[in-house]
Steps between C-alpha positions, in 0.01 A plus 500: 500500500632842405563744789576854372710584805724197467764549231563123487129419439446347157315734270369221270352161558772269623313190380279459195282240666434397858633150446831651401533635849365182659774275352764731642319511835494124523874488427555765765301293744722196432807706559365657828401156628853376429386235257723645232780747519500834317789362301305195390212727389728727312682212332170326404349830365825593318513155332139522387553848362810382309294212353228743395759728336663201323160399374450848348218610728450875512598706802147551638320476830337176378835347422634605842188350667536167319863484593418573865226236493743247346757579766238477779379163380857371491568623846179345632602167359842543669337553844284191468184615322471236226399594151178293538395718796582816303298377208201415722515852654521657158204297378292602806594866440403479132162347592437770754599768248257358236205514747573847642303783347714760318635765729459295821786357692582135441456277799621142527 
């Protein structure tokens, strides 16, 4: 949120979509809980961004989001959240998203 009396306050939207912020918030939670280190997060995100660049993806907020999501999924697997559990959660979220009226928050 922009605060005119704060010179460090962002003047533009920081994230294009709420879910862009959410993936980074989840990663931050994992770091704060000590489940991953800041270095592990940085390495995973950096590797995902390099793969996106090597694949010729444009430097956009969506590309960054997808790289952050890829990094988060890899870190979750590394701390014991199996891919099958991640897939089940994703499926549940997609179903909740489809049944939620436009403009309403999605609830699992």
